PyMOL CGO cylinders between C-alpha atoms (Angstrom):
from pymol import cmd
from pymol.cgo import CYLINDER

trace = [
    CYLINDER, 57.58, 8.12, 21.96, 58.12, 9.38, 25.34, 0.3, 1, 1, 1, 1, 1, 1,
    CYLINDER, 58.12, 9.38, 25.34, 59.75, 7.46, 28.11, 0.3, 1, 1, 1, 1, 1, 1,
    CYLINDER, 59.75, 7.46, 28.11, 57.56, 4.76, 29.94, 0.3, 1, 1, 1, 1, 1, 1,
    CYLINDER, 57.56, 4.76, 29.94, 57.85, 3.71, 33.40, 0.3, 1, 1, 1, 1, 1, 1,
    CYLINDER, 57.85, 3.71, 33.40, 59.83, 0.22, 33.85, 0.3, 1, 1, 1, 1, 1, 1,
    CYLINDER, 59.83, 0.22, 33.85, 61.50, 0.86, 30.49, 0.3, 1, 1, 1, 1, 1, 1,
    CYLINDER, 61.50, 0.86, 30.49, 65.21, 2.07, 30.30, 0.3, 1, 1, 1, 1, 1, 1,
    CYLINDER, 65.21, 2.07, 30.30, 66.59, 5.03, 28.59, 0.3, 1, 1, 1, 1, 1, 1,
    CYLINDER, 66.59, 5.03, 28.59, 68.57, 4.56, 25.11, 0.3, 1, 1, 1, 1, 1, 1,
    CYLINDER, 68.57, 4.56, 25.11, 72.02, 4.05, 25.34, 0.3, 1, 1, 1, 1, 1, 1,
    CYLINDER, 72.02, 4.05, 25.34, 72.21, 7.14, 23.05, 0.3, 1, 1, 1, 1, 1, 1,
    CYLINDER, 72.21, 7.14, 23.05, 70.23, 9.23, 25.26, 0.3, 1, 1, 1, 1, 1, 1,
    CYLINDER, 70.23, 9.23, 25.26, 72.28, 8.15, 27.76, 0.3, 1, 1, 1, 1, 1, 1,
    CYLINDER, 72.28, 8.15, 27.76, 75.21, 9.14, 26.29, 0.3, 1, 1, 1, 1, 1, 1,
    CYLINDER, 75.21, 9.14, 26.29, 74.43, 12.33, 24.96, 0.3, 1, 1, 1, 1, 1, 1,
    CYLINDER, 74.43, 12.33, 24.96, 73.53, 13.42, 28.47, 0.3, 1, 1, 1, 1, 1, 1,
    CYLINDER, 73.53, 13.42, 28.47, 76.34, 12.29, 30.10, 0.3, 1, 1, 1, 1, 1, 1,
    CYLINDER, 76.34, 12.29, 30.10, 78.47, 14.01, 27.02, 0.3, 1, 1, 1, 1, 1, 1,
    CYLINDER, 78.47, 14.01, 27.02, 76.36, 17.61, 27.57, 0.3, 1, 1, 1, 1, 1, 1,
    CYLINDER, 76.36, 17.61, 27.57, 76.97, 17.28, 31.26, 0.3, 1, 1, 1, 1, 1, 1,
    CYLINDER, 76.97, 17.28, 31.26, 80.91, 16.23, 31.37, 0.3, 1, 1, 1, 1, 1, 1,
    CYLINDER, 80.91, 16.23, 31.37, 81.12, 19.09, 28.30, 0.3, 1, 1, 1, 1, 1, 1,
    CYLINDER, 81.12, 19.09, 28.30, 80.35, 21.63, 31.31, 0.3, 1, 1, 1, 1, 1, 1,
    CYLINDER, 80.35, 21.63, 31.31, 76.72, 22.10, 31.01, 0.3, 1, 1, 1, 1, 1, 1,
    CYLINDER, 76.72, 22.10, 31.01, 74.67, 22.24, 34.39, 0.3, 1, 1, 1, 1, 1, 1,
    CYLINDER, 74.67, 22.24, 34.39, 72.74, 19.25, 35.22, 0.3, 1, 1, 1, 1, 1, 1,
    CYLINDER, 72.74, 19.25, 35.22, 69.77, 21.77, 35.54, 0.3, 1, 1, 1, 1, 1, 1,
    CYLINDER, 69.77, 21.77, 35.54, 69.95, 22.95, 31.90, 0.3, 1, 1, 1, 1, 1, 1,
    CYLINDER, 69.95, 22.95, 31.90, 70.61, 19.26, 30.48, 0.3, 1, 1, 1, 1, 1, 1,
    CYLINDER, 70.61, 19.26, 30.48, 67.64, 17.83, 32.35, 0.3, 1, 1, 1, 1, 1, 1,
    CYLINDER, 67.64, 17.83, 32.35, 64.95, 19.61, 30.43, 0.3, 1, 1, 1, 1, 1, 1,
    CYLINDER, 64.95, 19.61, 30.43, 66.55, 19.90, 27.44, 0.3, 1, 1, 1, 1, 1, 1,
    CYLINDER, 66.55, 19.90, 27.44, 66.47, 16.24, 26.95, 0.3, 1, 1, 1, 1, 1, 1,
    CYLINDER, 66.47, 16.24, 26.95, 63.62, 15.40, 28.76, 0.3, 1, 1, 1, 1, 1, 1,
    CYLINDER, 63.62, 15.40, 28.76, 64.91, 13.43, 31.80, 0.3, 1, 1, 1, 1, 1, 1,
    CYLINDER, 64.91, 13.43, 31.80, 64.88, 14.01, 35.42, 0.3, 1, 1, 1, 1, 1, 1,
    CYLINDER, 64.88, 14.01, 35.42, 67.85, 15.96, 37.15, 0.3, 1, 1, 1, 1, 1, 1,
    CYLINDER, 67.85, 15.96, 37.15, 67.76, 12.51, 39.82, 0.3, 1, 1, 1, 1, 1, 1,
    CYLINDER, 67.76, 12.51, 39.82, 67.95, 10.76, 36.69, 0.3, 1, 1, 1, 1, 1, 1,
    CYLINDER, 67.95, 10.76, 36.69, 71.22, 12.46, 35.86, 0.3, 1, 1, 1, 1, 1, 1,
    CYLINDER, 71.22, 12.46, 35.86, 72.77, 12.20, 39.31, 0.3, 1, 1, 1, 1, 1, 1,
    CYLINDER, 72.77, 12.20, 39.31, 71.87, 8.22, 39.16, 0.3, 1, 1, 1, 1, 1, 1,
    CYLINDER, 71.87, 8.22, 39.16, 73.66, 8.03, 35.79, 0.3, 1, 1, 1, 1, 1, 1,
    CYLINDER, 73.66, 8.03, 35.79, 76.75, 9.83, 36.93, 0.3, 1, 1, 1, 1, 1, 1,
    CYLINDER, 76.75, 9.83, 36.93, 77.10, 7.79, 40.05, 0.3, 1, 1, 1, 1, 1, 1,
    CYLINDER, 77.10, 7.79, 40.05, 76.49, 4.60, 38.24, 0.3, 1, 1, 1, 1, 1, 1,
    CYLINDER, 76.49, 4.60, 38.24, 79.31, 5.67, 35.94, 0.3, 1, 1, 1, 1, 1, 1,
    CYLINDER, 79.31, 5.67, 35.94, 81.93, 6.29, 38.71, 0.3, 1, 1, 1, 1, 1, 1,
    CYLINDER, 81.93, 6.29, 38.71, 80.81, 3.22, 40.27, 0.3, 1, 1, 1, 1, 1, 1,
    CYLINDER, 80.81, 3.22, 40.27, 80.94, 0.84, 37.58, 0.3, 1, 1, 1, 1, 1, 1,
    CYLINDER, 80.94, 0.84, 37.58, 82.33, 2.23, 34.64, 0.3, 1, 1, 1, 1, 1, 1,
    CYLINDER, 82.33, 2.23, 34.64, 79.69, 2.21, 32.81, 0.3, 1, 1, 1, 1, 1, 1,
    CYLINDER, 79.69, 2.21, 32.81, 76.64, 3.96, 32.32, 0.3, 1, 1, 1, 1, 1, 1,
    CYLINDER, 76.64, 3.96, 32.32, 74.77, 1.18, 31.09, 0.3, 1, 1, 1, 1, 1, 1,
    CYLINDER, 74.77, 1.18, 31.09, 70.78, 0.27, 32.20, 0.3, 1, 1, 1, 1, 1, 1,
    CYLINDER, 70.78, 0.27, 32.20, 71.45, -2.23, 35.15, 0.3, 1, 1, 1, 1, 1, 1,
    CYLINDER, 71.45, -2.23, 35.15, 70.85, -5.91, 33.76, 0.3, 1, 1, 1, 1, 1, 1,
    CYLINDER, 70.85, -5.91, 33.76, 68.66, -6.58, 36.94, 0.3, 1, 1, 1, 1, 1, 1,
    CYLINDER, 68.66, -6.58, 36.94, 65.89, -4.63, 36.55, 0.3, 1, 1, 1, 1, 1, 1,
    CYLINDER, 65.89, -4.63, 36.55, 62.44, -5.80, 36.28, 0.3, 1, 1, 1, 1, 1, 1,
    CYLINDER, 62.44, -5.80, 36.28, 60.44, -8.51, 38.30, 0.3, 1, 1, 1, 1, 1, 1,
    CYLINDER, 60.44, -8.51, 38.30, 61.56, -11.58, 39.74, 0.3, 1, 1, 1, 1, 1, 1,
    CYLINDER, 61.56, -11.58, 39.74, 60.63, -14.93, 38.04, 0.3, 1, 1, 1, 1, 1, 1,
    CYLINDER, 60.63, -14.93, 38.04, 57.74, -16.77, 39.82, 0.3, 1, 1, 1, 1, 1, 1,
    CYLINDER, 57.74, -16.77, 39.82, 59.40, -19.47, 41.89, 0.3, 1, 1, 1, 1, 1, 1,
    CYLINDER, 59.40, -19.47, 41.89, 56.74, -22.01, 41.34, 0.3, 1, 1, 1, 1, 1, 1,
    CYLINDER, 56.74, -22.01, 41.34, 56.59, -23.51, 38.05, 0.3, 1, 1, 1, 1, 1, 1,
    CYLINDER, 56.59, -23.51, 38.05, 52.71, -24.59, 36.36, 0.3, 1, 1, 1, 1, 1, 1,
    CYLINDER, 52.71, -24.59, 36.36, 52.65, -28.23, 37.90, 0.3, 1, 1, 1, 1, 1, 1,
    CYLINDER, 52.65, -28.23, 37.90, 53.76, -26.97, 41.33, 0.3, 1, 1, 1, 1, 1, 1,
    CYLINDER, 53.76, -26.97, 41.33, 51.20, -24.54, 40.78, 0.3, 1, 1, 1, 1, 1, 1,
    CYLINDER, 51.20, -24.54, 40.78, 48.19, -27.38, 39.85, 0.3, 1, 1, 1, 1, 1, 1,
    CYLINDER, 48.19, -27.38, 39.85, 49.74, -29.25, 43.07, 0.3, 1, 1, 1, 1, 1, 1,
    CYLINDER, 49.74, -29.25, 43.07, 49.40, -26.83, 45.28, 0.3, 1, 1, 1, 1, 1, 1,
    CYLINDER, 49.40, -26.83, 45.28, 46.09, -25.69, 44.29, 0.3, 1, 1, 1, 1, 1, 1,
    CYLINDER, 46.09, -25.69, 44.29, 45.11, -29.56, 44.56, 0.3, 1, 1, 1, 1, 1, 1,
    CYLINDER, 45.11, -29.56, 44.56, 46.63, -29.61, 47.77, 0.3, 1, 1, 1, 1, 1, 1,
    CYLINDER, 46.63, -29.61, 47.77, 44.81, -26.28, 49.37, 0.3, 1, 1, 1, 1, 1, 1,
    CYLINDER, 44.81, -26.28, 49.37, 41.62, -27.62, 48.36, 0.3, 1, 1, 1, 1, 1, 1,
    CYLINDER, 41.62, -27.62, 48.36, 41.98, -30.99, 49.44, 0.3, 1, 1, 1, 1, 1, 1,
    CYLINDER, 41.98, -30.99, 49.44, 42.92, -29.59, 52.88, 0.3, 1, 1, 1, 1, 1, 1,
    CYLINDER, 42.92, -29.59, 52.88, 40.64, -26.89, 54.77, 0.3, 1, 1, 1, 1, 1, 1,
    CYLINDER, 40.64, -26.89, 54.77, 41.68, -25.74, 57.24, 0.3, 1, 1, 1, 1, 1, 1,
    CYLINDER, 41.68, -25.74, 57.24, 45.26, -25.28, 56.19, 0.3, 1, 1, 1, 1, 1, 1,
    CYLINDER, 45.26, -25.28, 56.19, 47.60, -22.77, 57.64, 0.3, 1, 1, 1, 1, 1, 1,
    CYLINDER, 47.60, -22.77, 57.64, 50.03, -20.67, 55.37, 0.3, 1, 1, 1, 1, 1, 1,
    CYLINDER, 50.03, -20.67, 55.37, 52.86, -21.99, 57.83, 0.3, 1, 1, 1, 1, 1, 1,
    CYLINDER, 52.86, -21.99, 57.83, 51.49, -25.58, 56.68, 0.3, 1, 1, 1, 1, 1, 1,
    CYLINDER, 51.49, -25.58, 56.68, 51.67, -24.43, 53.16, 0.3, 1, 1, 1, 1, 1, 1,
    CYLINDER, 51.67, -24.43, 53.16, 55.10, -23.53, 53.32, 0.3, 1, 1, 1, 1, 1, 1,
    CYLINDER, 55.10, -23.53, 53.32, 56.19, -26.91, 54.75, 0.3, 1, 1, 1, 1, 1, 1,
    CYLINDER, 56.19, -26.91, 54.75, 54.18, -28.97, 52.81, 0.3, 1, 1, 1, 1, 1, 1,
    CYLINDER, 54.18, -28.97, 52.81, 56.03, -27.14, 49.63, 0.3, 1, 1, 1, 1, 1, 1,
    CYLINDER, 56.03, -27.14, 49.63, 59.52, -28.07, 51.08, 0.3, 1, 1, 1, 1, 1, 1,
    CYLINDER, 59.52, -28.07, 51.08, 58.26, -31.23, 51.73, 0.3, 1, 1, 1, 1, 1, 1,
    CYLINDER, 58.26, -31.23, 51.73, 57.00, -32.37, 48.43, 0.3, 1, 1, 1, 1, 1, 1,
    CYLINDER, 57.00, -32.37, 48.43, 58.05, -30.10, 46.25, 0.3, 1, 1, 1, 1, 1, 1,
    CYLINDER, 58.05, -30.10, 46.25, 61.43, -29.30, 47.29, 0.3, 1, 1, 1, 1, 1, 1,
    CYLINDER, 61.43, -29.30, 47.29, 60.79, -25.33, 47.15, 0.3, 1, 1, 1, 1, 1, 1,
    CYLINDER, 60.79, -25.33, 47.15, 61.29, -22.84, 49.58, 0.3, 1, 1, 1, 1, 1, 1,
    CYLINDER, 61.29, -22.84, 49.58, 59.01, -20.09, 49.57, 0.3, 1, 1, 1, 1, 1, 1,
    CYLINDER, 59.01, -20.09, 49.57, 58.81, -16.72, 51.92, 0.3, 1, 1, 1, 1, 1, 1,
    CYLINDER, 58.81, -16.72, 51.92, 55.51, -16.35, 53.89, 0.3, 1, 1, 1, 1, 1, 1,
    CYLINDER, 55.51, -16.35, 53.89, 54.78, -13.42, 51.18, 0.3, 1, 1, 1, 1, 1, 1,
    CYLINDER, 54.78, -13.42, 51.18, 55.57, -15.48, 47.80, 0.3, 1, 1, 1, 1, 1, 1,
    CYLINDER, 55.57, -15.48, 47.80, 53.59, -18.33, 49.55, 0.3, 1, 1, 1, 1, 1, 1,
    CYLINDER, 53.59, -18.33, 49.55, 50.62, -16.07, 50.02, 0.3, 1, 1, 1, 1, 1, 1,
    CYLINDER, 50.62, -16.07, 50.02, 50.88, -14.17, 46.68, 0.3, 1, 1, 1, 1, 1, 1,
    CYLINDER, 50.88, -14.17, 46.68, 51.16, -17.75, 45.16, 0.3, 1, 1, 1, 1, 1, 1,
    CYLINDER, 51.16, -17.75, 45.16, 47.83, -19.10, 47.14, 0.3, 1, 1, 1, 1, 1, 1,
    CYLINDER, 47.83, -19.10, 47.14, 46.07, -15.71, 46.29, 0.3, 1, 1, 1, 1, 1, 1,
    CYLINDER, 46.07, -15.71, 46.29, 47.05, -15.79, 42.61, 0.3, 1, 1, 1, 1, 1, 1,
    CYLINDER, 47.05, -15.79, 42.61, 45.69, -19.25, 42.47, 0.3, 1, 1, 1, 1, 1, 1,
    CYLINDER, 45.69, -19.25, 42.47, 42.25, -17.96, 43.55, 0.3, 1, 1, 1, 1, 1, 1,
    CYLINDER, 42.25, -17.96, 43.55, 42.62, -19.62, 47.07, 0.3, 1, 1, 1, 1, 1, 1,
    CYLINDER, 42.62, -19.62, 47.07, 41.74, -18.58, 50.45, 0.3, 1, 1, 1, 1, 1, 1,
    CYLINDER, 41.74, -18.58, 50.45, 41.96, -19.84, 53.88, 0.3, 1, 1, 1, 1, 1, 1,
    CYLINDER, 41.96, -19.84, 53.88, 38.69, -18.60, 55.18, 0.3, 1, 1, 1, 1, 1, 1,
    CYLINDER, 38.69, -18.60, 55.18, 37.47, -20.95, 57.91, 0.3, 1, 1, 1, 1, 1, 1,
    CYLINDER, 37.47, -20.95, 57.91, 34.82, -23.55, 57.58, 0.3, 1, 1, 1, 1, 1, 1,
    CYLINDER, 34.82, -23.55, 57.58, 31.50, -22.52, 58.89, 0.3, 1, 1, 1, 1, 1, 1,
    CYLINDER, 31.50, -22.52, 58.89, 31.79, -25.11, 61.76, 0.3, 1, 1, 1, 1, 1, 1,
    CYLINDER, 31.79, -25.11, 61.76, 34.28, -23.11, 63.34, 0.3, 1, 1, 1, 1, 1, 1,
    CYLINDER, 34.28, -23.11, 63.34, 32.70, -20.13, 63.06, 0.3, 1, 1, 1, 1, 1, 1,
    CYLINDER, 32.70, -20.13, 63.06, 33.32, -17.05, 66.10, 0.3, 1, 1, 1, 1, 1, 1,
    CYLINDER, 33.32, -17.05, 66.10, 31.35, -18.23, 69.39, 0.3, 1, 1, 1, 1, 1, 1,
    CYLINDER, 31.35, -18.23, 69.39, 29.82, -15.25, 69.60, 0.3, 1, 1, 1, 1, 1, 1,
    CYLINDER, 29.82, -15.25, 69.60, 28.24, -13.16, 72.82, 0.3, 1, 1, 1, 1, 1, 1,
    CYLINDER, 28.24, -13.16, 72.82, 27.57, -15.65, 75.81, 0.3, 1, 1, 1, 1, 1, 1,
    CYLINDER, 27.57, -15.65, 75.81, 23.53, -14.15, 75.29, 0.3, 1, 1, 1, 1, 1, 1,
    CYLINDER, 23.53, -14.15, 75.29, 23.82, -15.29, 71.64, 0.3, 1, 1, 1, 1, 1, 1,
    CYLINDER, 23.82, -15.29, 71.64, 20.83, -17.27, 71.36, 0.3, 1, 1, 1, 1, 1, 1,
    CYLINDER, 20.83, -17.27, 71.36, 18.91, -17.02, 74.58, 0.3, 1, 1, 1, 1, 1, 1,
    CYLINDER, 18.91, -17.02, 74.58, 16.04, -14.93, 74.98, 0.3, 1, 1, 1, 1, 1, 1,
    CYLINDER, 16.04, -14.93, 74.98, 16.20, -12.09, 77.40, 0.3, 1, 1, 1, 1, 1, 1,
    CYLINDER, 16.20, -12.09, 77.40, 14.88, -12.60, 80.77, 0.3, 1, 1, 1, 1, 1, 1,
    CYLINDER, 14.88, -12.60, 80.77, 12.00, -9.78, 81.27, 0.3, 1, 1, 1, 1, 1, 1,
    CYLINDER, 12.00, -9.78, 81.27, 12.45, -6.86, 83.63, 0.3, 1, 1, 1, 1, 1, 1,
    CYLINDER, 12.45, -6.86, 83.63, 9.81, -6.05, 86.21, 0.3, 1, 1, 1, 1, 1, 1,
    CYLINDER, 9.81, -6.05, 86.21, 7.47, -3.07, 85.79, 0.3, 1, 1, 1, 1, 1, 1,
    CYLINDER, 7.47, -3.07, 85.79, 9.23, -2.97, 82.02, 0.3, 1, 1, 1, 1, 1, 1,
    CYLINDER, 9.23, -2.97, 82.02, 7.74, -3.90, 78.46, 0.3, 1, 1, 1, 1, 1, 1,
    CYLINDER, 7.74, -3.90, 78.46, 6.53, -7.50, 77.98, 0.3, 1, 1, 1, 1, 1, 1,
    CYLINDER, 6.53, -7.50, 77.98, 9.19, -9.36, 75.77, 0.3, 1, 1, 1, 1, 1, 1,
    CYLINDER, 9.19, -9.36, 75.77, 7.83, -11.29, 72.91, 0.3, 1, 1, 1, 1, 1, 1,
]
cmd.load_cgo(trace, "trace")
């Protein structure tokens, strides 16, 4: 089984690649031999030089969600109960009621993940053009309007 995106190379492979390069093998020959990219080898060499270890970084993957499931339930109820609420108002409510500070993007993603939106209600729809809804006046000599 080969490497998959988001998954670190094994420590054994890391050690073998770096040992080969340390032994004098050119990076461009080592990369296809071990099935890794040239960029990976240079990054591993740089990591080893800076940190003293070629082990994968502990800070991998995605940041866990900030909102807990009970907070998400409360957020869903608040947004559903407050029509016309804005993203900034949701952020302020989260800080005040739930003691959670979220950025704009995180707030938007949380609301979107819950299947909610900030669509305007029909009573606030756009006004439209000034002539909207009026019947046009006929032009002299032109066809009659019905």
